[in-house]
C-alpha positions in Angstrom: 0.0 0.0 0.0 1.3 3.4 -1.0 -0.5 6.8 -1.0 -0.2 10.5 -0.4 -2.9 12.7 1.0 -3.7 16.1 2.6 -2.6 16.4 6.2 -5.5 18.4 7.5 -8.1 16.2 5.8 -6.4 13.1 7.4 -6.4 14.8 10.8 -10.2 15.2 10.4 -10.6 11.6 9.4 -8.6 10.3 12.3 -10.3 12.5 14.8 -13.7 11.2 13.7 -12.9 7.5 13.6 -11.1 7.6 16.9 -14.6 8.2 18.5 -15.3 4.5 17.8 -12.0 3.1 19.1 -12.1 1.3 22.4 -9.7 2.4 25.2 -10.4 -0.7 27.2 -10.1 -3.8 25.1 -8.5 -7.3 25.3 -7.9 -7.1 21.5 -4.9 -4.9 20.7 -5.9 -4.6 17.1 -9.1 -2.7 18.1 -6.8 0.0 19.4 -5.9 0.7 15.8 -7.4 2.4 12.8 -7.9 0.3 9.6 -6.4 2.1 6.6 -7.9 0.8 3.3 -6.5 2.4 0.1 -8.4 1.5 -3.1 -10.1 4.1 -5.2 -10.2 6.4 -2.2 -8.7 6.2 1.3 -11.1 4.8 3.9 -10.4 4.9 7.6 -12.3 2.7 10.0 -12.6 2.7 13.8 -14.6 -0.1 15.5 -15.2 -1.3 19.0 -17.4 -4.3 18.2 -20.5 -2.2 18.9 -20.1 1.1 17.0 -18.1 1.7 13.8 -17.2 4.9 12.1 -15.9 5.1 8.5 -14.4 8.1 6.9 -13.8 8.3 3.1 -11.3 10.8 1.8 -9.5 11.5 -1.5 -5.8 10.4 -1.8 -3.3 9.8 -4.5 -3.2 6.0 -4.4 -0.1 4.5 -6.0 -0.5 1.0 -4.6 -3.7 -0.5 -3.1 -3.7 -2.3 0.2 -4.7 -2.3 3.8 -3.0 -2.0 7.2 -3.9 -1.3 10.8 -2.1 1.5 12.7 -2.2 2.3 16.4 -4.8 5.1 16.7 -3.1 7.2 19.3 0.4 7.1 17.7 -0.7 7.8 14.2 -3.0 10.6 15.4 0.0 12.3 17.0 2.3 11.8 14.1 -0.2 13.3 11.6 -1.0 16.3 13.8 2.7 17.2 14.1 3.5 16.5 10.5 5.9 19.1 9.1 4.3 19.7 5.7 0.7 20.0 4.3 0.9 16.6 2.6 1.9 13.3 4.1 2.8 9.9 2.4 2.5 6.3 3.6 4.4 3.4 2.2 3.8 -0.1 3.7 7.0 -2.2 3.7 7.7 -5.8 4.8 6.0 -7.1 7.9 3.5 -4.2 7.9 6.1 -1.6 8.8 4.9 1.7 7.4 7.2 4.5 6.3 5.5 7.9 6.9 7.0 11.0 5.4 6.0 14.7 5.6 8.4 17.3 4.4 11.9 16.3 5.7 10.5 14.2 8.6 10.3 10.4 8.4 8.7 7.9 10.8 8.7 4.2 10.6 5.6 2.8 12.4 5.0 -0.9 13.0 1.5 -1.8 11.9 -0.7 -4.9 12.0 -2.2 -7.1 9.3 -5.7 -6.0 8.2 -6.6 -9.7 7.9 -6.7 -9.8 11.7 -9.1 -6.8 11.9 -12.6 -7.9 13.0 -15.1 -8.0 10.1 -17.5 -5.1 10.4 -20.9 -6.7 10.8 -23.3 -4.8 8.5 -26.8 -6.0 8.5 -27.8 -7.1 5.0 -31.5 -6.8 5.5 -33.4 -4.1 3.6 -33.8 -0.7 5.2 -37.0 -0.6 7.3 -37.1 3.1 8.0 -35.1 6.1 7.0 -35.2 9.9 7.6 -33.1 12.8 6.4 -32.6 15.6 8.9 -30.8 19.0 8.9 -27.7 18.3 11.0 -28.1 21.5 13.1 -31.7 20.5 14.0 -30.6 17.0 15.1 -27.8 18.5 17.2 -30.4 20.7 18.9 -32.7 17.8 19.6 -29.9 15.8 21.2 -28.6 18.7 23.3 -32.1 19.2 24.7 -32.7 15.5 25.6 -29.5 13.6 26.2 -29.0 14.8 29.8 -32.2 13.0 30.8 -31.1 9.6 29.5 -30.9 6.8 32.1 -27.5 5.1 32.5 -29.1 2.3 34.6 -28.4 -0.9 32.6 -31.4 -2.6 34.3 -33.6 -0.2 32.2 -32.3 -0.8 28.7 -35.2 1.0 27.0 -34.2 4.2 28.7 -30.5 3.9 27.9 -31.0 6.2 24.8 -33.1 8.8 23.3 -36.4 8.0 21.6 -36.6 9.6 18.1 -40.0 9.8 16.5 -41.5 11.4 13.4 -45.2 11.9 13.2 -47.2 14.3 11.0 -43.9 15.9 9.9 -42.9 16.7 13.5 -39.6 15.2 14.6 -39.4 14.6 18.4 -36.7 13.4 20.7 -37.2 12.2 24.2 -34.9 11.4 27.2 -36.2 9.8 30.4 -34.3 8.5 33.5 -37.2 7.9 35.9 -36.8 11.3 37.7 -37.0 13.7 34.7 -38.3 13.8 31.2 -37.0 16.0 28.3 -39.0 16.4 25.1 -37.7 18.5 22.2 -39.2 18.8 18.7 -39.3 20.7 15.5 -41.6 20.8 12.4 -40.0 20.0 9.0 -42.3 20.6 6.0 -39.9 18.6 3.8 -40.7 15.3 5.6 -43.0 12.7 4.1 -46.1 11.4 5.8 -44.5 8.1 6.9 -44.2 7.8 10.7 -41.0 6.3 12.2 -39.6 5.7 15.6 -36.5 4.1 17.2 -34.2 4.4 20.3 -30.7 5.7 19.7 -28.1 4.5 22.3 -26.5 7.1 24.6 -23.0 6.5 23.3 -24.1 7.0 19.8 -25.8 10.3 20.7 -22.6 11.5 22.3 -20.7 10.6 19.1 -23.2 12.4 17.0 -22.8 15.6 19.1 -19.2 15.7 18.2 -19.7 14.8 14.5 -22.7 16.9 13.5 -22.0 20.1 11.6 -23.9 23.5 11.4 -24.9 22.9 7.8 -25.9 19.9 5.6 -28.1 17.0 6.1 -27.7 13.5 7.6 -29.5 10.4 6.4 -30.5 8.0 9.2 -31.4 4.4 8.2 -32.9 1.8 10.4 -32.3 -1.9 9.7 -33.5 -4.8 11.9 -30.8 -4.3 14.6 -28.7 -1.4 13.3 -28.8 2.3 12.7 -26.7 3.9 10.0 -25.9 7.6 10.1 -24.7 8.8 6.7 -23.1 12.2 6.6 -21.7 11.7 3.1 -18.0 11.6 3.7 -18.3 9.9 7.0 -20.6 7.1 8.2 -21.4 5.7 11.7 -23.0 2.3 12.2 -24.5 1.7 15.6 -26.6 -1.0 17.3 -30.2 -0.1 18.0 -32.0 -0.5 21.3 -34.7 -3.1 20.5 -37.0 -2.3 23.4 -40.4 -0.7 23.8 -40.2 2.9 24.9 -42.3 4.4 27.7 -45.6 6.1 26.9 -44.2 9.4 28.0 -47.2 11.6 27.0 -49.2 10.1 29.8 -46.6 11.3 32.3 -47.4 15.0 31.7 -50.4 16.3 33.7 -53.1 18.1 31.7 -53.6 20.7 34.4 -51.6 22.4 37.1 -52.5 24.2 40.4 -49.8 26.9 40.0 -48.2 28.7 37.0 -45.3 31.0 37.4 -43.6 33.0 34.7 -40.0 34.4 35.1 -36.8 35.1 33.2 -34.8 32.0 32.3 -31.5 33.6 33.3 -32.9 34.7 36.7 -33.8 31.1 37.7 -30.7 29.6 36.2 -28.4 32.1 38.0 -30.2 31.6 41.3 -30.0 27.8 41.1 -26.3 27.9 40.1 -25.6 30.2 43.1 -27.5 27.8 45.4 -25.0 24.9 44.7 -21.9 27.0 45.5 -22.2 25.9 49.1 -22.1 22.2 48.2 -19.2 20.0 47.3 -19.1 19.4 43.5 -19.3 15.6 44.1 -22.1 15.8 46.7 -25.5 15.9 45.1 -27.5 15.0 48.3 -28.8 18.5 49.1 -31.9 19.8 47.3 -32.9 23.4 46.5 -36.2 24.5 48.0 -38.5 26.6 45.9 -41.3 28.5 47.6 -43.8 30.9 46.0 -47.1 32.4 47.1 -47.1 35.8 45.5 -45.1 37.8 42.9 -41.8 36.6 44.4 -40.1 33.2 44.4 -37.8 32.2 47.2 -34.9 30.0 46.4 -33.0 28.4 49.3 -30.6 25.6 50.1 -29.1 24.3 53.4 -26.2 21.9 53.7 -23.3 21.0 56.0 -21.3 24.0 54.7 -23.9 26.7 55.2 -27.0 28.0 53.6 -28.3 30.2 50.7 -31.4 32.4 50.2 -32.5 34.5 47.3 -35.7 36.2 46.1 -36.7 36.4 42.4 -39.5 38.5 40.9 -42.1 36.4 39.1 -45.6 36.5 37.7 -47.7 34.2 39.9 -51.1 32.5 39.4 -52.5 29.8 41.6 -51.9 28.2 45.0 -48.8 28.6 47.1 -46.0 26.1 46.4 -43.2 24.6 48.5 -41.1 21.9 46.8 -37.6 20.4 47.1 -35.9 19.7 43.7 -32.5 18.4 42.6 -30.7 21.6 41.5 -28.4 19.9 39.0 -31.3 18.5 37.1 -32.8 22.0 36.9 -29.5 23.4 35.6 -29.3 20.8 32.9 -32.7 21.8 31.5 -32.4 25.6 32.0 -29.1 25.7 30.1 -30.7 24.4 26.9 -33.6 26.9 26.8 -33.0 29.7 24.4 -36.1 31.7 25.3 -35.8 34.8 27.5 -38.8 33.7 29.7 -40.1 30.4 30.9 -43.3 29.1 32.5 -43.0 26.8 35.5 -46.1 24.7 36.4 -46.5 23.0 39.8 -48.9 20.1 40.8 -49.1 19.9 44.6 -45.9 19.3 46.7 -45.3 15.8 45.3 -46.6 16.2 41.8 -44.3 16.8 38.8 -42.9 20.3 37.9 -43.1 21.3 34.3 -40.7 23.9 32.7 -41.3 25.1 29.1 -40.3 28.2 27.1 -43.1 30.8 26.7 -42.5 31.7 23.0 -40.8 28.7 21.3 -42.9 25.7 22.1 -40.2 23.3 21.1 -39.0 22.0 24.5 -40.7 20.7 27.6 -39.1 19.4 30.8 -40.6 17.5 33.6 -39.0 16.8 37.0 -40.2 15.0 40.1 -39.8 16.8 43.4 -37.8 15.2 46.2 -39.6 14.0 49.3 -39.3 16.4 52.2 
């Protein structure tokens, strides 16, 4: 194998496929990137669960394949002296790498020992094309509510659903629910739904771009995310998702409107008295008029603050996990929010006042 390519494009390729390379594996070859030079140069990272492929142009002089240690080749390419870099595989998979006046000789591994990428051959059952920036927004507004409890596999990812041209993404962990959506007039009338694993969502956040589309295809047990130049293949969570719409109450006893930044700032100040690793202490929210009282008490001290609000309904007094509130408030773009309460033990609902594209539910803590 012998080829020459652009250094910066190769850096981008390596950075992307490294997301699928395992740092804890009993198979040393999975610590490597598969280089496949044929008509184009294709790089592959694979951890036996998720695979990422990146196709890029290169001047191919001799076709071939080799596996190179991901960390080492990544550092070599980043620090390459020139704008182009060449690879020449010699005997015993030793690779001569040249850029400018610099030369490296890196020991590689046979591609024959690289695990075969298991791609499902069944026909595509569902597919959807989305703007990358919209998918990014959906994930950011829902991923923090995903459960990491392996005993609840159906909640170990976000639920993506398309219905009546509305694309919706949901995250649930048993204590909170995040629902984000947007309307896309370009969608067809076919309804689809599937659960995307948490790890795949995290990879998507680092791979999605501000422009362009992404094609998501669902096969029997796989999801394929096609960006064009790069492709990610992931397992699918084959479980039934919770009927989350029934979780949201139809009415509330108290509705409060206030500025998003006021509540976020107050909650962030309330946790300053706590240890960053100690999430035992709740924040108390009280309101019975046009002011809201935020307070917290822990073994280091206490905090109190008053916020101006628009109040309607009965007095409220609830304890809430402040970190869960911060997660939700940080993804709201609207200047003002509505907070709805349902008795002291009922769910609290937070939603933007103008852009009805996000809704967050959180269960209060027992006093």
